[in-house]
N, C-alpha and C positions, 0 to 999 in steps of 0.2 A: 482806172486800170485795175483789172481783176487780180486778186491774190493768186498765188500758185495753187493753193488748195481749191479755190473756186474754179480755176481753169481745169484742174483734174476732175472735179465733179461734173463740170459741164461736158467734158469729153465722153462721159458715159451716161449722161442724163437721158432716161427713157430709151436706152439702147437695147433692143431686144436680143442682140447677139450675146449679151451677158448672161442669158438664162441658164439656170442650173436645175436639175431635176429634183433637188431637195425641196424646192418650192412646193411641190405637190403634197408631200406628207405634212408640211407645215400648214398648208391650207386645210388639209383633212383634220389636223389637230384642232384648228380654230373652229371648224364646223362641229367637231365632236364636243368641244367644251360648251358651245351654245346649245347644241341639240340636247345634251344632258339636262341643262337647266330648263329648256323649253318643255321637255318631257315631264319634268316635275312641276311645270307651270309656275316656275319661280320668276315671275315677271319683274319683281323688284330688282333682282340680281341681274337679269338680262338687260334691263333698261339702264341700270347703273353702269354696267360694262360698256354699253353703247355710248353713254354720256361721256365716260372716260376716254374712249376711243375717239369720239367726235371732237373733244377738246384738244386732243393731240393734233388732229387734222387742222384745226383752226390755227394752232401754233405754227405748224409747218407751212401753212399758206402765208401767214404773216412773215415768217422767216424768209420765204422765197421772195416776197414783195420787198423786203428790206434789201435783198441783193439786187433786185431790179432797179430800185430807185437810187441806190448808192453807187451802182456800177463798180463796187469794190469787193464785197464779200457778204455772204449770209451771216447771220448771228452764229449759226453752227452749220457745218457742212459734213457730208458723208461721202468723201471721195474714195474710200477704201473699196476692197473687193466686195462685190454684191451680185446677186442674181438679177437685180433690176433696181435702178435708182429712179424712184417715182418723182420726187421733188429734190431740190439740191441738198436738203438736209434729211431726207426721208427715203430710206431704201426699203425693199419689200420685207426684209427680215425684221427691221424695226417696226414696220406696220403690223406684222402678225403678232409681235410681242405686245404692242399696245392694244391690239384687238382683244386679248385675253387678260391683260393686266388689271383692268377695272374689276372683272369678276373675281380674280384671285384676291385682290386687296379687300374688296367689299365682303368677301367670305370671312374675313378676320374680324369684322365688326361684332360687338357683343349685342345680344338681342335687345337690351334696353339701352337707348342712346344716353340715358342719364347715368349709367354705370361708369365709374371712373377707373382709370389705370394710373397708378402712381399719383393720384390726386387730380388727374386731368381727364375730362370727358373722353370716353373711348374713341369717338369719331375724330376729335382733334388730335389725340395721341397717335392713332394709326395713320392719320393724314401726314403728320409731321415726320413720323418714322419712315413712312413710305416714300415721301418726297426726299428725305435725307438719304435713304438707300439708293434711290434713282440717281441722285447727284454723285454718290460714291461710284456707282457703275459708270456714269458718264466720265468721271475723272479717269477711270481705268481705260475706257475706250479712247479718250483723248491722249493718254500716255503712250498708246501704241499707234496713234495716227489714224485710227478708224473714224474718229469724230474730231473735227477741227474747229478751233476758235481763233478768230482774227481780230477781235476787238478787246481793248483793255478793260472794258466794263463787263465782259462776259468771259471769264477765264478762271484759272485755279486760285488766283489771288482775290477774286471777287465772286464768291459762290452764292451770294444772297439773291441776285436776280435769277440765277439758274434754279435755285430752290423755290423762290416765290412764284415766278412766272413760267419757269420751265416745267415744273411738276406739281407744286402744291395746289394750283388752281384745278388740275385734273381731279385730284382727290376730293377737294371741296365740292365740286359740282357733282361728281359721281355719288358721294355720300348724301348730298342734299337731295338728289333724285331718289335715291334708295329710301330715304325717310319721308318722302312726300306722302300725304295721307290718302290721296286718290290716284288710281291708275290713269285717269284722264289727265291730271296734272303732270304725271311722269311722261305720258305720251306727247303732250304738247311741248314740254321742255326739250325732250330728246329729239322730237320731230323738228323743232325750230333749229337746234344745233346742226342737225344733218342737212336741213334745207339750205342753210347758209353755206355749209361745206360744199355741197353738190353744186349750188349755183356759182360759188366762187371758183371751183375747179373748171366748170364749163366756160365761165367768162374769161378767166385768167390763163387757161392753157390753149384751147383751140381758137378762141375768138381774138383776145388781145395778145396772146403769146407772151405774157409777162413772166410766167413762171415755168 
């Protein structure tokens, strides 16, 4: 039996009538952010941003599969107002936010990865701070019902899984890609992530209709 929040999300899942015009300037903003970095040929930053974004897509697909196989609820749901609900826990506004988040946070890295902040390597420090900030924002969204949690192991009283698997992995992979020594390694890694994402979306939405 589906939870109430899951039912509300299903009612608007990929419903085109929810469209709002503010989606267009959001899309333009994402294009602008990436275009600026491409113009500078800042490939390290561009690929780190795409790695971060791809990791979120992987999480969202897994979240949708949890709902499919449990027939109860996703780990997190997004049944609130949106211009388009892409997956049960991913709306178009969240998607655009994650599209640029990797670039924003990677810009905060210090030039030398060995440099420490408060005695902690700057990559690890920024990853932990970034993930903690994202958990805080998620708490706020949950408090107003925009983001829902239906499992006892993924809620306000148990933030560790949200921190570790909800966000920290995004930062770790993005910063890892940023620091790779060769462009080829970065392209292979990011290409692999996005190949998995695209194949999963093709298989699980139009073919199997699981998500």
